[in-house]
C-alpha positions as CSV (number, residue, x, y, z in Angstrom):
1,M,-74.7,91.3,-13.7
2,L,-73.7,90.2,-10.2
3,F,-75.5,91.5,-7.1
4,I,-74.6,91.4,-3.5
5,E,-78.2,91.2,-2.3
6,N,-79.8,89.4,0.6
7,L,-76.4,87.9,1.5
8,D,-76.6,87.0,5.2
9,V,-73.3,87.4,7.0
10,L,-73.0,86.0,10.5
11,S,-70.8,88.0,12.8
12,E,-69.3,86.5,16.0
13,G,-72.4,87.7,17.8
14,M,-74.5,85.8,15.3
15,V,-76.0,89.1,14.1
16,K,-77.3,89.0,10.5
17,Q,-76.5,91.9,8.1
18,S,-78.0,92.2,4.7
19,M,-76.1,94.1,2.0
20,Q,-78.2,95.8,-0.5
21,V,-75.6,97.5,-2.8
22,S,-75.0,96.0,-6.2
23,L,-71.6,95.7,-8.0
24,E,-73.1,97.7,-10.8
25,Q,-73.6,100.7,-8.5
26,W,-70.0,100.4,-7.3
27,Q,-69.0,100.3,-11.0
28,M,-71.0,103.4,-11.6
29,L,-69.3,105.3,-8.8
30,S,-65.9,104.2,-9.9
31,A,-66.6,105.4,-13.5
32,V,-67.8,108.8,-12.3
33,A,-64.7,109.2,-10.2
34,E,-62.4,108.1,-13.0
35,F,-64.0,110.3,-15.7
36,G,-64.9,113.2,-13.5
37,G,-68.6,113.4,-14.3
38,F,-71.8,111.5,-15.1
39,Q,-71.9,112.1,-18.8
40,R,-68.5,110.6,-19.6
41,A,-69.1,107.8,-17.1
42,A,-72.4,107.0,-18.9
43,E,-70.6,106.9,-22.3
44,H,-68.0,104.6,-20.9
45,L,-70.5,102.2,-19.4
46,G,-72.9,102.4,-22.3
47,K,-75.8,103.7,-20.2
48,S,-77.8,106.9,-20.0
49,Q,-76.6,109.7,-17.8
50,S,-79.9,109.6,-15.8
51,T,-79.3,105.9,-15.1
52,I,-75.8,106.6,-13.7
53,S,-77.0,109.6,-11.7
54,Y,-79.9,107.6,-10.2
55,G,-77.6,104.6,-9.4
56,V,-75.1,106.7,-7.5
57,Q,-77.8,108.6,-5.7
58,Q,-79.3,105.3,-4.5
59,L,-75.9,104.1,-3.4
60,Q,-75.3,107.1,-1.3
61,E,-78.8,106.9,0.3
62,K,-78.3,103.2,1.2
63,L,-74.9,103.9,2.7
64,G,-76.0,107.1,4.4
65,V,-72.9,109.0,3.4
66,S,-72.0,111.6,0.8
67,L,-69.6,110.1,-1.7
68,L,-69.4,112.9,-4.4
69,R,-69.4,116.6,-4.4
70,P,-69.8,119.0,-7.4
71,R,-66.7,120.7,-8.8
72,G,-67.8,123.1,-11.5
73,R,-69.4,120.9,-14.2
74,Q,-67.7,117.8,-12.9
75,A,-67.9,115.6,-9.8
76,E,-65.2,114.6,-7.4
77,L,-65.0,112.2,-4.6
78,T,-65.4,113.3,-1.0
79,E,-62.9,112.1,1.6
80,A,-65.4,109.4,2.5
81,G,-65.9,108.6,-1.1
82,E,-62.2,108.0,-1.7
83,S,-62.0,105.7,1.3
84,V,-65.1,103.7,0.3
85,L,-64.2,103.5,-3.4
86,R,-60.7,102.3,-2.6
87,R,-62.3,99.2,-1.0
88,A,-65.0,98.9,-3.6
89,R,-62.4,98.7,-6.4
90,H,-60.9,95.6,-4.8
91,L,-64.4,94.1,-4.8
92,L,-64.8,94.9,-8.5
93,D,-61.4,93.4,-9.3
94,E,-62.4,90.2,-7.5
95,A,-65.7,90.1,-9.3
96,R,-64.0,90.4,-12.7
97,L,-61.5,87.6,-11.8
98,L,-64.4,85.4,-10.7
99,E,-66.2,85.9,-14.0
100,Q,-63.0,85.3,-16.0
101,S,-62.4,82.1,-14.0
102,A,-65.8,80.9,-14.7
103,R,-65.3,81.6,-18.5
104,D,-62.0,79.8,-18.3
105,L,-63.5,76.7,-16.7
106,T,-66.2,76.7,-19.3
107,A,-63.6,76.8,-22.0
108,G,-61.7,73.9,-20.5
109,W,-59.0,75.8,-18.7
110,E,-57.7,73.8,-15.8
111,A,-58.3,75.2,-12.3
112,E,-55.4,73.1,-10.9
113,L,-52.2,71.7,-12.3
114,S,-50.0,69.1,-10.7
115,V,-46.4,69.2,-11.8
116,C,-43.7,66.6,-10.8
117,V,-40.1,67.7,-11.5
118,D,-37.0,65.5,-11.0
119,A,-34.6,67.0,-8.6
120,I,-31.8,67.0,-11.2
121,F,-33.7,69.6,-13.2
122,P,-32.2,73.1,-12.7
123,D,-34.1,75.1,-10.1
124,A,-33.2,78.4,-11.8
125,L,-34.6,77.1,-15.1
126,L,-37.8,76.0,-13.5
127,A,-38.2,79.4,-11.9
128,N,-37.7,81.1,-15.4
129,I,-40.4,78.8,-16.8
130,L,-42.9,79.6,-14.0
131,E,-42.2,83.3,-14.3
132,D,-43.1,83.2,-17.9
133,F,-46.2,81.0,-17.3
134,A,-47.6,83.1,-14.4
135,P,-49.0,86.1,-16.4
136,E,-50.9,83.7,-18.6
137,S,-51.9,81.1,-15.9
138,R,-55.4,82.7,-15.5
139,G,-55.3,81.9,-11.7
140,A,-54.6,78.2,-12.1
141,H,-53.3,76.6,-8.9
142,L,-50.0,74.9,-9.3
143,E,-48.8,72.0,-7.1
144,I,-45.1,71.5,-7.8
145,V,-43.5,68.3,-6.4
146,S,-39.8,67.6,-6.4
147,S,-38.8,64.0,-6.6
148,T,-35.8,61.7,-7.3
149,L,-35.4,58.6,-9.5
150,S,-38.5,56.4,-9.2
151,G,-40.5,59.1,-7.3
152,T,-41.0,60.9,-10.6
153,Q,-41.8,57.7,-12.4
154,D,-44.4,56.8,-9.8
155,A,-46.1,60.1,-10.3
156,I,-46.2,59.4,-14.1
157,I,-47.3,55.7,-13.8
158,Q,-50.0,56.5,-11.2
159,R,-51.0,59.5,-13.2
160,Q,-50.7,61.7,-10.2
161,A,-49.2,64.5,-12.3
162,D,-50.7,66.4,-15.2
163,L,-47.1,67.1,-16.4
164,A,-43.7,65.7,-15.4
165,I,-40.1,66.3,-16.1
166,C,-38.1,63.1,-15.4
167,G,-34.8,61.4,-16.2
168,A,-35.4,57.8,-17.2
169,L,-38.8,57.1,-18.7
170,P,-41.0,54.5,-17.1
171,M,-42.0,51.6,-19.2
172,G,-45.1,52.2,-21.4
173,F,-44.8,56.0,-21.5
174,L,-43.5,58.3,-24.2
175,G,-41.7,61.6,-23.5
176,E,-39.7,64.1,-25.4
177,P,-36.1,64.9,-24.5
178,V,-35.9,68.6,-23.5
179,L,-32.6,69.0,-21.7
180,P,-29.3,67.1,-21.5
181,I,-27.9,66.9,-17.9
182,E,-24.2,66.5,-17.5
183,F,-22.9,64.6,-14.4
184,V,-19.5,64.8,-12.8
185,T,-17.9,62.9,-10.0
186,V,-16.5,65.2,-7.3
187,A,-15.0,65.4,-3.9
188,A,-13.4,68.1,-1.6
189,P,-10.0,69.4,-2.9
190,D,-8.1,67.7,0.0
191,H,-9.8,64.3,-0.6
192,P,-7.4,61.5,-1.3
193,L,-9.0,60.8,-4.7
194,I,-8.3,64.4,-5.8
195,E,-4.7,64.4,-4.6
196,R,-3.8,61.4,-6.8
197,S,-1.3,62.0,-9.6
198,K,-3.0,59.6,-12.0
199,A,-6.5,58.9,-13.1
200,V,-8.8,57.3,-10.6
201,T,-9.9,53.7,-11.2
202,E,-13.1,52.0,-10.2
203,A,-11.2,50.1,-7.5
204,D,-10.0,53.5,-6.1
205,L,-13.6,54.8,-6.0
206,R,-14.7,51.6,-4.3
207,A,-12.2,52.0,-1.5
208,H,-13.7,55.4,-0.5
209,R,-17.1,56.4,1.0
210,Q,-19.8,57.3,-1.5
211,I,-22.6,59.7,-0.7
212,V,-25.9,59.1,-2.5
213,V,-29.4,60.7,-2.5
214,R,-32.3,58.4,-1.5
215,D,-34.8,57.4,-4.1
216,S,-38.1,59.2,-3.3
217,G,-40.3,56.5,-4.9
218,Q,-42.9,54.7,-2.7
219,Y,-43.6,51.7,-4.9
220,R,-40.2,50.9,-6.3
221,R,-36.6,51.8,-5.5
222,M,-34.2,52.6,-8.2
223,D,-30.4,52.9,-8.3
224,A,-28.8,55.4,-10.6
225,G,-25.1,55.9,-11.5
226,W,-22.2,54.0,-10.1
227,L,-22.9,52.5,-6.7
228,G,-19.9,50.4,-6.1
229,S,-18.3,51.7,-2.9
230,H,-17.9,49.3,0.1
231,E,-19.1,52.1,2.4
232,R,-22.1,54.2,1.3
233,W,-24.0,56.9,3.1
234,T,-27.6,57.7,1.9
235,V,-29.2,61.1,2.5
236,S,-32.6,62.5,1.8
237,H,-31.7,65.4,-0.6
238,F,-29.0,67.1,-2.6
239,Y,-28.1,69.8,-0.1
240,Q,-27.3,67.2,2.6
241,S,-25.1,65.3,0.2
242,L,-23.3,68.5,-0.9
243,Q,-22.5,69.5,2.7
244,L,-21.0,66.1,3.4
245,I,-18.9,66.2,0.3
246,K,-17.6,69.7,1.0
247,Q,-16.5,68.5,4.4
248,G,-14.4,65.8,2.9
249,L,-16.6,62.9,4.0
250,G,-16.9,61.1,0.6
251,H,-17.4,61.4,-3.1
252,A,-20.5,61.7,-5.2
253,R,-21.9,62.3,-8.6
254,F,-23.8,65.6,-9.2
255,P,-25.4,67.4,-12.1
256,R,-22.7,69.9,-13.1
257,H,-25.2,72.8,-13.0
258,Q,-25.9,72.1,-9.3
259,I,-22.3,72.6,-8.2
260,E,-20.9,75.1,-10.7
261,A,-20.4,77.7,-8.0
262,E,-18.5,75.2,-5.8
263,L,-16.3,74.2,-8.7
264,L,-15.5,77.8,-9.5
265,S,-14.8,78.7,-5.9
266,G,-12.6,75.6,-5.4
267,E,-14.8,74.1,-2.7
268,L,-15.2,71.0,-4.9
269,S,-13.0,69.3,-7.5
270,V,-13.8,67.0,-10.3
271,I,-12.4,63.5,-9.9
272,E,-10.5,62.5,-13.1
273,L,-11.7,58.9,-13.9
274,E,-9.7,56.4,-15.8
275,A,-12.9,55.0,-17.4
276,P,-15.6,57.7,-17.1
277,V,-19.2,56.5,-16.5
278,V,-22.0,57.9,-18.5
279,S,-21.6,61.6,-18.1
280,A,-24.9,62.9,-19.4
281,F,-28.5,61.9,-20.1
282,D,-31.7,63.7,-21.1
283,C,-34.5,65.1,-19.0
284,H,-37.8,64.2,-20.6
285,L,-41.1,66.1,-20.7
286,V,-44.1,63.7,-20.1
287,L,-47.8,64.4,-20.1
288,P,-49.2,61.3,-18.2
289,K,-52.8,62.3,-19.0
290,K,-52.0,63.5,-22.5
291,D,-55.4,62.5,-24.0
292,N,-57.1,64.7,-21.4
293,A,-54.5,67.5,-21.3
294,G,-56.2,70.9,-21.2
295,P,-54.9,74.3,-22.5
296,A,-53.1,75.2,-19.3
297,T,-51.1,72.0,-19.4
298,S,-50.3,72.5,-23.1
299,L,-49.2,76.1,-22.4
300,L,-46.9,75.1,-19.6
301,A,-45.4,72.3,-21.7
302,E,-44.6,74.8,-24.4
303,K,-43.0,77.2,-21.9
304,I,-40.8,74.2,-20.8
305,R,-39.7,73.4,-24.3
306,Y,-38.9,77.0,-25.1
307,H,-36.9,77.8,-21.9
308,C,-35.0,74.5,-22.1
309,R,-33.9,75.4,-25.6
310,Q,-32.8,78.9,-24.4
311,W,-31.0,77.5,-21.4
312,Q,-29.0,75.0,-23.5
313,W,-28.2,77.6,-26.1
314,L,-26.8,80.0,-23.5
315,R,-24.7,77.2,-21.9
316,D,-23.3,76.1,-25.2
317,K,-22.5,79.7,-26.1
318,T,-20.6,80.4,-22.9
319,R,-18.5,77.2,-23.1
């Protein structure tokens, strides 16, 4: 049983106030209000009626305010009682959460999870995963970091993440493929590479500006995809690249799921290549600290597997 007793609270004026009301007394008052009387409240809490009556009486005396009034054989809250109990219930809820958190930590449930996700992974899919995980997270704090190329690998190698979703696996680490990502080379509809009447060659691509996203890694820099253009502009994230492409300033490779809306609206067009580069590869689920992975990590990993399967099934079904 938790008590708020002899807790010194310093106000701005450095005045100490000692609170003498226990959580158990607030719980008694809440039960009386909920069940309409002392007898049913006592049955609910597993205590005697006299214990409940005495506890609530002491609560009212310490607060110096009447919280209950008789109504026939029952008891109901006074206006002051309703106001006070409204706040007290928040206190009780917080106390329950605190006790549950303590039990979870004792059982090995992680208080914090660090998750590193490659920027090519679908944002909507990640949101679905986290929405499913949230009700079972038991208050675990999530730190979600988006990265590109070696940035994700760095987080795995340095074991800065409890869980990671990456493209290419770093040397020495195992991962399981969870989602294939399809890439397409695109440009604005009025770009010269789109207006051609025949398939585009590597030499054609090389002659036009390419927009690429910078590797977010700190320890190594990786190149991914075809990087053969004589003129190349490098930007920090996908949205910058997308805006430049839509304005006709170059061509780029994107995961198809990231630009489906633009392809449907006609803002972007796929460049038909004579010799297509690799058009798809897998995102992998990696547990960098697998030997020490706790139940929260394992639960989130299972949510990722499930929702990736659902996502791919729905996409295959609609094609």
